[in-house]
matplotlib code that plots the C-alpha trace (Angstrom):
import matplotlib.pyplot as plt

x = [75.7, 75.6, 73.6, 71.8, 69.1, 65.9, 63.8, 59.9, 56.5, 56.3, 54.8, 51.5, 53.5, 56.9, 58.2, 60.7, 60.1, 61.9, 64.3, 63.9, 67.3, 67.7, 69.6, 71.6, 73.3, 77.0, 78.9, 81.6, 85.3, 85.8, 88.0, 88.3, 91.6, 92.7, 96.6, 99.3, 99.3, 101.1, 103.4, 102.2, 105.7, 109.2, 111.2, 114.1, 112.2, 110.9, 112.8, 114.6, 112.7, 114.1, 116.5, 115.3, 115.3, 118.4, 118.4, 120.9, 124.2, 124.7, 125.4, 128.8, 128.3, 128.3, 125.6, 122.7, 119.1, 117.6, 114.7, 117.1, 118.1, 114.3, 112.8, 115.7, 115.3, 112.3, 110.9, 110.2, 106.8, 107.7, 106.1, 109.3, 112.2, 114.2, 114.1, 114.5, 116.1, 118.6, 119.4, 119.3, 122.0, 124.4, 124.3, 124.7, 127.7, 129.4, 129.0, 130.2, 133.2, 134.1, 134.4, 136.3, 139.0, 138.2, 136.8, 136.6, 134.4, 133.6, 132.0, 129.3, 128.6, 126.3, 124.1, 123.6, 122.5, 124.7, 124.6, 124.5, 127.9, 129.3, 128.9, 130.7, 133.2, 133.6, 134.7, 132.1, 132.4, 132.1, 134.7, 133.5, 133.7, 137.7, 140.1, 141.4, 138.7, 137.7, 135.3, 132.2, 129.1, 125.7, 122.6, 119.0, 117.7, 114.6, 112.0, 108.9, 107.8, 105.7, 104.8, 105.2, 108.4, 109.8, 111.2, 113.0, 115.6, 117.3, 119.3, 122.0, 126.1, 128.5, 131.9, 134.1, 131.2, 129.4, 126.1, 125.7, 122.1, 122.3, 119.4, 118.7, 115.9, 115.6, 113.9, 113.4, 115.0, 114.9, 114.7, 116.5, 117.1, 119.2, 120.0, 118.6, 119.1, 122.4, 122.1, 124.9, 124.9]
y = [71.3, 67.4, 64.7, 62.2, 59.7, 58.8, 55.8, 57.6, 55.2, 53.3, 54.5, 53.3, 54.3, 53.1, 49.6, 50.5, 52.8, 56.3, 57.7, 61.7, 63.5, 65.5, 68.3, 70.1, 73.7, 73.8, 77.0, 77.7, 78.2, 82.0, 83.0, 80.0, 78.0, 79.0, 79.7, 78.9, 78.1, 81.3, 81.1, 82.4, 82.5, 84.3, 81.8, 84.2, 86.0, 83.2, 81.5, 78.2, 74.9, 73.1, 70.2, 66.8, 65.1, 62.5, 59.1, 57.9, 56.8, 53.0, 50.5, 48.7, 45.8, 42.8, 44.8, 45.7, 44.0, 42.6, 45.2, 47.9, 46.8, 46.8, 50.2, 52.1, 54.2, 54.6, 57.9, 57.1, 58.2, 60.0, 56.3, 55.1, 57.5, 58.6, 61.8, 64.7, 66.7, 64.1, 64.0, 67.5, 67.9, 65.6, 67.4, 70.6, 69.2, 67.3, 69.8, 73.2, 70.5, 69.3, 72.6, 74.2, 71.1, 69.4, 66.4, 64.9, 66.5, 62.6, 62.0, 64.8, 62.6, 59.8, 63.2, 64.6, 64.5, 64.5, 67.8, 69.4, 67.7, 68.6, 72.3, 71.4, 70.3, 73.3, 75.0, 77.4, 77.9, 81.2, 82.8, 81.6, 78.6, 79.0, 76.3, 77.9, 80.3, 78.7, 75.7, 75.1, 75.2, 74.1, 75.4, 73.4, 72.4, 73.5, 71.3, 72.4, 68.9, 70.8, 67.6, 63.4, 62.2, 66.3, 67.6, 71.6, 71.9, 75.2, 75.7, 78.8, 77.7, 80.0, 80.4, 83.2, 85.4, 85.2, 84.0, 82.2, 80.8, 77.8, 75.6, 72.4, 70.2, 66.6, 64.5, 60.5, 58.2, 54.2, 55.1, 57.2, 61.4, 62.4, 66.3, 68.0, 71.8, 73.6, 76.9, 78.4, 82.5]
z = [137.4, 137.5, 136.1, 138.1, 136.2, 137.9, 137.0, 136.0, 136.1, 132.5, 129.9, 127.9, 124.6, 125.4, 126.5, 128.3, 131.7, 130.7, 132.8, 133.8, 134.8, 137.7, 137.4, 140.6, 139.9, 140.6, 141.0, 138.8, 140.1, 140.9, 138.7, 136.2, 135.9, 132.7, 133.3, 134.8, 138.4, 139.7, 142.6, 145.9, 147.6, 145.9, 146.1, 146.1, 149.4, 151.4, 154.1, 152.8, 154.0, 156.8, 155.8, 155.2, 158.4, 158.1, 159.5, 162.1, 160.3, 159.1, 162.4, 161.0, 158.7, 161.3, 163.7, 160.8, 161.7, 158.6, 159.4, 159.7, 155.8, 155.2, 156.4, 157.8, 160.5, 162.6, 164.1, 167.5, 169.8, 172.9, 175.2, 173.5, 174.3, 177.1, 179.2, 176.7, 179.7, 180.2, 176.6, 176.1, 179.4, 177.8, 174.3, 175.8, 177.9, 175.2, 171.9, 174.3, 175.4, 172.0, 170.9, 173.6, 173.0, 176.1, 173.9, 170.7, 168.3, 167.4, 170.7, 169.5, 166.8, 168.0, 169.4, 166.6, 162.9, 160.2, 159.1, 163.2, 163.1, 159.5, 161.1, 164.2, 162.6, 159.8, 162.9, 163.5, 167.0, 169.3, 171.1, 174.1, 174.2, 172.9, 175.5, 178.5, 179.1, 182.9, 184.0, 181.8, 183.6, 181.7, 184.2, 183.8, 181.1, 180.2, 177.5, 175.2, 173.0, 170.3, 168.4, 169.5, 169.2, 169.0, 171.9, 172.1, 174.8, 175.6, 178.8, 179.4, 179.8, 181.5, 181.6, 182.7, 183.8, 181.1, 180.3, 176.8, 175.4, 174.1, 172.4, 170.4, 169.0, 169.6, 167.8, 168.3, 166.1, 166.4, 170.3, 171.2, 170.8, 167.8, 167.5, 164.1, 164.8, 167.6, 168.4, 170.6, 171.3]

ax = plt.figure().add_subplot(projection="3d")
ax.plot(x, y, z, "-o")
ax.set_aspect("equal")
plt.show()
């Protein structure tokens, strides 16, 4: 119940005007909150939370701007980003060639988040990415943009007569695309 005072007409017996209370009914909580909060999701069986969106690695000391020192990486909107199709093709080609040993893995670092790069550097690579199994062919890149500044890209990579699905999530950071998730089938 809530109360709000309302002025009334002055009475002959009182010097000050009387105020009447106006009452309104507010529904009670059902059931009432009396005990501790209950977890609706069991953390042991729930899927893992998505990783924190890490920012880009810092620029060399002489190249940092004052705004980078003050504010850190800035998320970019789609209008400030290049074509995600070209970024996806570059990522897929670079990552698959690096896994096959045809180029240094450090070339993938500028295109990926620290978590993705760490997973690639840890040596988790499909057997079909092994060196000497023939040329790598990357098919057309398909793009889906679920949210402004985020693109999910996918393609089919062919090597040694076999086709394999490759997909990535790109997020716009500081005016360029950065891979935050990579799946190689």
